[in-house]
C-alpha positions as CSV (number, residue, x, y, z in Angstrom):
1,X,-16.0,-9.6,3.6
2,X,-14.9,-6.8,1.3
3,X,-17.3,-5.5,-1.2
4,X,-16.7,-6.5,-4.8
5,X,-14.2,-4.1,-6.3
6,X,-15.2,-2.3,-9.4
7,X,-13.4,-3.7,-12.4
8,X,-10.7,-1.5,-14.0
9,X,-10.4,-3.6,-17.1
10,X,-10.8,-1.6,-20.3
11,X,-10.1,1.7,-18.6
12,X,-6.3,1.7,-18.6
13,X,-4.9,4.8,-20.1
14,X,-1.5,5.9,-21.4
15,X,-0.6,9.5,-20.6
16,X,2.4,11.8,-21.0
17,X,2.8,13.1,-17.5
18,X,4.8,16.2,-16.6
19,X,7.1,15.9,-13.5
20,X,6.2,18.5,-10.9
21,X,8.6,17.2,-8.2
22,X,11.1,14.3,-8.0
23,X,13.2,14.6,-4.8
24,X,14.9,12.4,-2.3
25,X,12.9,12.1,1.0
26,X,15.0,9.4,2.8
27,X,18.0,7.2,2.0
28,X,17.3,5.4,-1.3
29,X,13.7,6.7,-1.3
30,X,12.2,9.4,-3.6
31,X,8.9,11.2,-3.9
32,X,7.5,11.7,-7.4
33,X,4.7,14.1,-8.1
34,X,3.4,14.2,-11.7
35,X,0.6,15.9,-13.6
36,X,-1.5,13.2,-15.1
37,X,-5.1,14.4,-15.1
38,X,-6.8,11.5,-16.9
39,X,-5.2,8.8,-14.8
40,X,-5.5,10.7,-11.5
41,X,-9.3,11.1,-12.0
42,X,-9.7,7.3,-12.2
43,X,-7.1,6.2,-9.7
44,X,-8.3,4.4,-6.5
45,X,-6.4,3.0,-3.5
46,X,-4.8,-0.2,-4.4
47,X,-4.5,0.4,-8.2
48,X,-1.1,1.2,-9.6
49,X,0.7,2.8,-12.6
50,X,3.4,1.5,-14.9
51,X,6.0,4.2,-15.3
52,X,8.6,4.6,-18.1
53,X,11.6,5.5,-16.0
54,X,13.9,6.7,-18.8
55,X,13.4,8.8,-21.9
56,X,13.4,5.9,-24.3
57,X,10.9,3.8,-22.4
58,X,13.2,0.8,-21.9
59,X,12.8,0.7,-18.2
60,X,9.2,0.4,-17.1
61,X,8.3,-0.2,-13.4
62,X,5.0,-0.8,-11.6
63,X,4.5,1.7,-8.8
64,X,1.7,2.0,-6.2
65,X,0.1,5.4,-5.4
66,X,0.3,7.4,-2.3
67,X,-2.4,9.8,-3.5
68,X,-4.3,11.1,-6.5
69,X,-5.7,14.6,-6.1
70,X,-7.0,16.7,-8.9
71,X,-4.6,16.3,-11.8
72,X,-1.8,15.0,-9.7
73,X,-0.4,11.5,-8.9
74,X,1.7,11.2,-5.8
75,X,4.2,8.3,-5.8
76,X,6.9,7.1,-3.3
77,X,9.5,4.8,-4.8
78,X,12.7,3.2,-3.7
79,X,15.9,3.0,-5.8
80,X,16.6,-0.7,-6.2
81,X,18.0,-1.1,-9.7
82,X,18.8,0.6,-13.1
83,X,15.2,1.6,-13.8
84,X,14.5,3.4,-10.6
85,X,18.0,4.8,-10.7
86,X,17.2,6.4,-14.0
87,X,14.0,7.7,-12.6
88,X,15.7,9.4,-9.7
89,X,17.7,11.6,-12.1
90,X,14.6,12.9,-13.9
91,X,14.1,16.6,-13.3
92,X,10.9,18.7,-12.8
93,X,9.4,19.9,-16.1
94,X,10.4,16.8,-18.1
95,X,7.7,14.2,-19.0
96,X,7.2,10.5,-18.4
97,X,5.0,8.0,-20.1
98,X,2.6,6.5,-17.5
99,X,0.1,3.8,-18.0
100,X,-2.8,3.3,-15.6
101,X,-4.7,3.0,-13.4
102,X,-4.1,-0.7,-13.4
103,X,-5.6,-3.5,-11.4
104,X,-8.4,-4.0,-8.9
105,X,-8.6,-1.5,-6.0
106,X,-9.3,-2.1,-2.3
107,X,-13.0,-2.5,-1.6
108,X,-13.5,-2.1,2.2
109,X,-16.9,-2.9,3.8
110,X,-18.5,0.3,4.9
111,X,-20.1,-1.5,7.8
112,X,-16.8,-2.9,9.2
113,X,-16.4,-2.0,12.9
114,X,-12.6,-1.7,12.4
115,X,-10.5,-1.2,9.3
116,X,-6.9,-1.9,10.1
117,X,-4.0,-1.2,7.7
118,X,-0.6,-3.0,8.1
119,X,2.1,-1.9,5.7
120,X,5.8,-2.5,5.3
121,X,8.4,-0.5,3.3
122,X,7.2,0.4,-0.2
123,X,3.8,-1.2,0.7
124,X,2.9,1.7,3.0
125,X,1.7,4.3,0.3
126,X,-1.4,2.5,-1.0
127,X,-2.6,2.0,2.6
128,X,-2.2,5.7,3.4
129,X,-4.2,6.4,0.3
130,X,-6.9,4.0,1.5
131,X,-7.1,5.4,5.0
132,X,-7.2,9.0,3.8
133,X,-10.0,8.2,1.3
134,X,-12.0,6.4,4.0
135,X,-11.6,9.4,6.3
136,X,-12.7,11.8,3.6
137,X,-15.7,9.6,2.9
138,X,-16.9,10.0,6.5
139,X,-16.6,6.3,7.3
140,X,-18.0,5.2,10.6
141,X,-15.4,2.4,10.9
142,X,-12.7,2.8,13.4
143,X,-9.4,3.2,11.6
144,X,-5.9,2.2,12.6
145,X,-2.5,2.0,10.9
146,X,0.6,-0.1,11.7
147,X,3.7,0.5,9.6
148,X,7.2,-1.1,9.5
149,X,10.4,-0.1,7.8
150,X,14.1,-1.0,8.1
151,X,15.0,2.3,6.4
152,X,14.0,5.8,7.7
153,X,10.3,6.3,7.0
154,X,9.8,8.3,3.8
155,X,6.8,10.1,5.2
156,X,7.2,12.7,8.0
157,X,6.8,11.3,11.5
158,X,6.0,13.0,14.8
159,X,5.3,12.2,18.4
160,X,1.8,10.7,18.5
161,X,-0.9,13.2,19.4
162,X,-3.9,10.9,18.6
163,X,-4.6,8.4,21.4
164,X,-3.9,4.8,20.5
165,X,-5.0,2.5,23.3
166,X,-3.1,-0.8,23.6
167,X,0.2,0.4,22.0
168,X,3.2,-0.7,24.1
169,X,4.9,2.0,26.2
170,X,7.7,3.8,24.4
171,X,6.2,3.3,20.9
172,X,5.4,7.0,20.4
173,X,6.0,7.8,16.8
174,X,3.1,8.3,14.3
175,X,2.9,9.5,10.7
176,X,2.2,13.2,10.6
177,X,-0.4,13.1,7.8
178,X,-2.5,10.4,9.7
179,X,-2.0,12.0,13.1
180,X,-3.4,15.3,11.7
181,X,-6.6,13.5,10.7
182,X,-6.9,11.8,14.1
183,X,-6.2,8.3,12.7
184,X,-4.1,6.3,15.2
185,X,-0.9,5.0,13.9
186,X,2.1,3.2,15.3
187,X,5.5,2.4,13.7
188,X,7.9,-0.5,14.0
189,X,11.6,-1.0,12.9
190,X,14.5,-3.2,13.6
191,X,16.8,-0.3,12.8
192,X,16.7,1.4,16.2
193,X,14.5,4.3,15.0
194,X,13.5,6.3,18.1
195,X,9.9,6.0,19.2
196,X,9.3,2.8,17.1
197,X,8.6,-0.7,18.2
198,X,11.9,-2.6,18.2
199,X,10.9,-5.5,15.9
200,X,8.5,-6.6,13.2
201,X,5.4,-4.6,12.5
202,X,3.4,-7.9,12.8
203,X,4.8,-8.4,16.3
204,X,3.7,-4.8,17.1
205,X,0.2,-5.7,15.8
206,X,0.1,-8.9,17.9
207,X,1.2,-6.9,21.0
208,X,-1.6,-4.4,20.4
209,X,-4.2,-7.2,20.1
210,X,-3.0,-8.6,23.5
211,X,-3.0,-5.2,25.3
212,X,-6.2,-3.9,23.9
213,X,-8.9,-4.0,26.6
214,X,-11.6,-5.0,24.1
215,X,-10.4,-6.8,21.0
216,X,-11.7,-5.8,17.6
217,X,-15.2,-7.3,17.1
218,X,-16.3,-9.7,14.3
219,X,-16.5,-8.1,10.9
220,X,-13.1,-6.3,11.4
221,X,-11.1,-6.0,8.2
222,X,-7.4,-5.9,7.8
223,X,-5.7,-4.5,4.6
224,X,-2.0,-5.1,4.0
225,X,0.7,-4.4,1.5
226,X,4.5,-5.0,1.8
227,X,7.0,-7.9,1.7
228,X,5.6,-11.3,1.1
229,X,6.8,-12.6,4.5
230,X,5.0,-9.8,6.3
231,X,1.8,-10.4,4.4
232,X,1.9,-14.1,5.0
233,X,2.1,-13.4,8.7
234,X,-0.7,-10.8,8.5
235,X,-2.9,-13.3,6.6
236,X,-2.3,-16.0,9.3
237,X,-3.1,-13.5,12.1
238,X,-6.3,-12.5,10.3
239,X,-7.3,-16.1,9.8
240,X,-6.8,-16.8,13.5
241,X,-8.8,-13.7,14.5
242,X,-11.6,-14.4,11.9
243,X,-10.9,-11.0,10.3
244,X,-11.7,-10.2,6.7
245,X,-9.9,-7.8,4.4
246,X,-7.4,-8.0,1.5
247,X,-3.8,-8.1,0.6
248,X,-2.2,-5.9,-2.1
249,X,0.6,-7.8,-3.7
250,X,3.9,-6.4,-5.0
251,X,5.5,-8.3,-8.0
252,X,8.0,-7.6,-10.7
253,X,6.1,-7.0,-14.0
254,X,7.0,-6.8,-17.7
255,X,3.9,-5.7,-19.4
256,X,1.5,-5.0,-16.4
257,X,-1.6,-5.7,-18.6
258,X,-1.8,-9.5,-18.3
259,X,-0.1,-10.4,-21.6
260,X,3.1,-11.9,-20.3
261,X,1.8,-13.8,-17.3
262,X,5.1,-13.1,-15.6
263,X,3.5,-12.0,-12.3
264,X,1.4,-15.0,-11.5
265,X,0.7,-16.2,-8.0
266,X,-1.2,-19.2,-6.6
267,X,-4.6,-18.2,-5.3
268,X,-7.4,-20.5,-3.8
269,X,-10.9,-20.1,-5.0
270,X,-14.2,-22.0,-5.3
271,X,-12.7,-24.3,-8.0
272,X,-9.4,-24.9,-6.2
273,X,-6.0,-23.4,-6.8
274,X,-5.4,-21.2,-9.8
275,X,-2.6,-19.1,-11.0
276,X,-3.7,-15.4,-11.0
277,X,-1.9,-12.4,-12.6
278,X,-1.1,-9.8,-10.0
279,X,-1.4,-7.0,-12.6
280,X,-5.0,-7.5,-13.8
281,X,-6.5,-10.2,-11.5
282,X,-5.1,-8.2,-8.5
283,X,-3.0,-6.6,-7.2
284,X,-5.7,-6.8,-4.4
285,X,-6.7,-10.3,-3.4
286,X,-9.1,-11.4,-0.6
287,X,-7.2,-12.1,2.6
288,X,-6.9,-15.9,3.1
289,X,-6.7,-16.8,-0.5
290,X,-3.0,-16.2,-1.4
291,X,-0.8,-19.3,-1.1
292,X,2.6,-17.9,0.0
293,X,4.0,-21.3,0.8
294,X,3.7,-22.3,-2.8
295,X,5.7,-19.4,-4.1
């Protein structure tokens, strides 16, 4: 099981953050780097921020974090509507109002033999944040990453240099920033991206489990973030393999601090099924507890 995550309630800050960079990295995808020292100091993998995308603050959007280093927050976002369209036009040197860090972070078990991250689309950034923090901490767990995207990947890819036993032949692409650390990664896409698995990332993960000479041992943890259908499949696979871990949910939010209850999801617990708010009760929930079929 995951360790209990430290509570972030009572520690949410509002900060006027200066944009350092805001540029297009792939079709419909942008990278935003902002100076936000108080929030960056407290940010952890799995927590998120609520960003005012326009000058007047009418368009607020929840965004996960790719990284938090020093005074800087690193955010990847996809343009999907008026709010993020406004944000994509904001230039370096201007300021945004940002609220955060919000929610419960990932809490991996330091004794887990394997920690496996499975991400899709805009769900990839918090998993990269998690793996890089684990690597920096000197974890003894074996780390692995599986990523899927129908759009070109917003993070730089390269031919894999880190050995990844069990990956199907021809699946050669890795994420540069993970490969440099020696963290094995494999990518999947149904968009005919060269060097990726031609299908769903969950199918790539299942193929790896079949081809691996020795399957991950009990105590292995799986962490996932991305589309609901993908996470539902990951949760079912984890249940079948008796893996622990957690899911980081993505939901539309109005207030992001639990007041509007507009981001509730059904979650099972000791007392049965309860509606939980993704913003403050999550966004990270223990794997096996989220009821996707009820949504």
